[in-house]
C-alpha positions as CSV (number, residue, x, y, z in Angstrom):
1,M,221.6,58.3,188.3
2,F,224.3,55.7,189.0
3,L,223.9,52.2,187.5
4,D,226.6,49.7,188.6
5,E,226.6,46.8,186.2
6,P,222.8,46.9,185.7
7,T,222.6,43.9,183.3
8,S,225.2,41.6,184.9
9,G,223.8,38.1,185.0
10,M,220.7,38.9,183.0
11,D,219.3,36.8,180.2
12,P,219.4,38.5,176.7
13,Y,215.7,39.4,176.8
14,S,216.0,41.2,180.2
15,R,219.2,42.8,179.2
16,R,217.6,44.4,176.1
17,F,214.6,45.4,178.1
18,T,216.9,47.2,180.6
19,W,218.7,48.9,177.7
20,D,215.4,50.2,176.4
21,V,214.4,51.6,179.8
22,V,217.7,53.4,180.1
23,R,217.6,54.8,176.5
24,R,214.0,56.0,177.0
25,N,214.9,57.8,180.3
26,K,218.3,59.3,179.5
27,A,217.2,62.6,178.0
28,N,218.1,65.6,180.2
29,R,219.8,63.3,182.8
30,V,223.3,62.3,183.7
31,I,223.7,58.6,184.0
32,V,226.9,57.0,185.2
33,L,227.0,53.4,184.0
34,T,229.7,50.8,184.9
35,T,229.9,47.7,182.8
36,H,232.3,45.1,181.5
37,F,230.3,44.9,178.2
38,M,231.6,47.1,175.4
39,D,228.5,46.5,173.4
40,E,226.4,47.8,176.3
41,A,228.6,50.9,176.6
42,D,228.4,51.5,172.8
43,I,224.6,51.3,172.8
44,L,223.8,53.3,176.0
45,C,226.6,55.8,176.3
46,D,227.4,59.1,174.6
47,R,230.8,59.2,176.2
48,I,232.9,56.3,177.4
49,A,235.8,56.2,179.9
50,I,237.9,53.1,180.4
51,M,239.8,52.5,183.7
52,S,242.8,50.3,183.8
53,H,244.8,49.6,187.0
54,G,243.0,52.4,188.8
55,R,243.8,55.0,186.1
56,L,241.9,56.5,183.2
57,A,243.2,54.6,180.1
58,C,241.1,56.5,177.5
59,D,237.9,58.4,177.1
60,G,235.8,59.8,174.3
61,S,232.9,58.9,172.0
62,P,232.1,55.1,171.8
63,L,233.7,54.9,168.3
64,S,236.9,56.8,169.2
65,V,237.4,54.7,172.3
66,R,236.9,51.5,170.4
67,L,239.4,52.6,167.7
68,S,241.9,53.5,170.4
69,L,241.9,50.0,172.0
70,P,244.3,47.4,170.7
71,N,242.9,44.6,168.5
72,H,239.9,46.8,167.5
73,A,239.3,48.1,164.1
74,L,236.5,49.7,162.1
75,S,235.3,47.9,159.0
76,V,233.4,49.9,156.4
77,S,231.7,48.0,153.6
78,A,230.0,49.9,150.7
79,A,228.3,49.0,147.5
80,T,230.3,51.5,145.5
81,L,233.5,53.5,145.8
82,W,231.4,56.7,145.8
83,V,229.5,55.5,148.9
84,F,232.7,54.5,150.6
85,T,234.2,57.9,149.9
86,R,231.2,59.7,151.3
87,V,231.1,57.5,154.5
88,S,234.9,58.0,154.9
89,A,234.5,61.7,154.7
90,R,231.7,61.7,157.3
91,M,233.7,59.5,159.6
92,R,236.6,62.0,159.5
93,T,234.3,64.7,160.9
94,Y,233.5,62.6,164.0
95,V,236.7,60.7,164.7
96,Q,240.2,62.0,164.6
97,G,243.1,60.0,163.2
98,L,241.5,57.8,160.5
99,P,244.2,58.0,157.8
100,W,243.6,54.4,156.8
101,L,240.2,55.4,155.4
102,A,241.9,57.4,152.6
103,M,243.8,54.3,151.4
104,G,240.8,52.8,149.6
105,A,238.4,50.1,150.1
106,V,239.2,46.4,149.8
107,G,236.5,44.6,148.0
108,V,234.6,47.7,146.8
109,P,233.9,47.7,143.1
C-alpha cells in the first residue's frame, strides 16, 4: 500500500483517526508512507528513510534516525540512578553509538 502524505491538511482528530486505521491494518503488509511529519513517521513506521536533495540521507529505526539528525537528542529521565542505568543498558541493545548514556544522568538522585 502506498500512502502519499495521507494526513496533510487534516485536523488533529482526523489525523489521529487515520493513524489508528493505518496501525490496525499494517500487520502482514508493506506500507510505504511519505510524510513531512517526523512524529507521524515515529508513530506509524518500523523503519524510516529520509531523502535530501534526491538522495538517501539516512535510514533505520525511528529512534536511530532521529538521533542521527542534527539538533535532535534523546532525553532520559528516571526516578533513580538504578532505573536510569537499566534504561541506558536497554537502549544500547537497540541503538548503536550511544556513548553519552554512560556519562551519567543529570538531575537523577
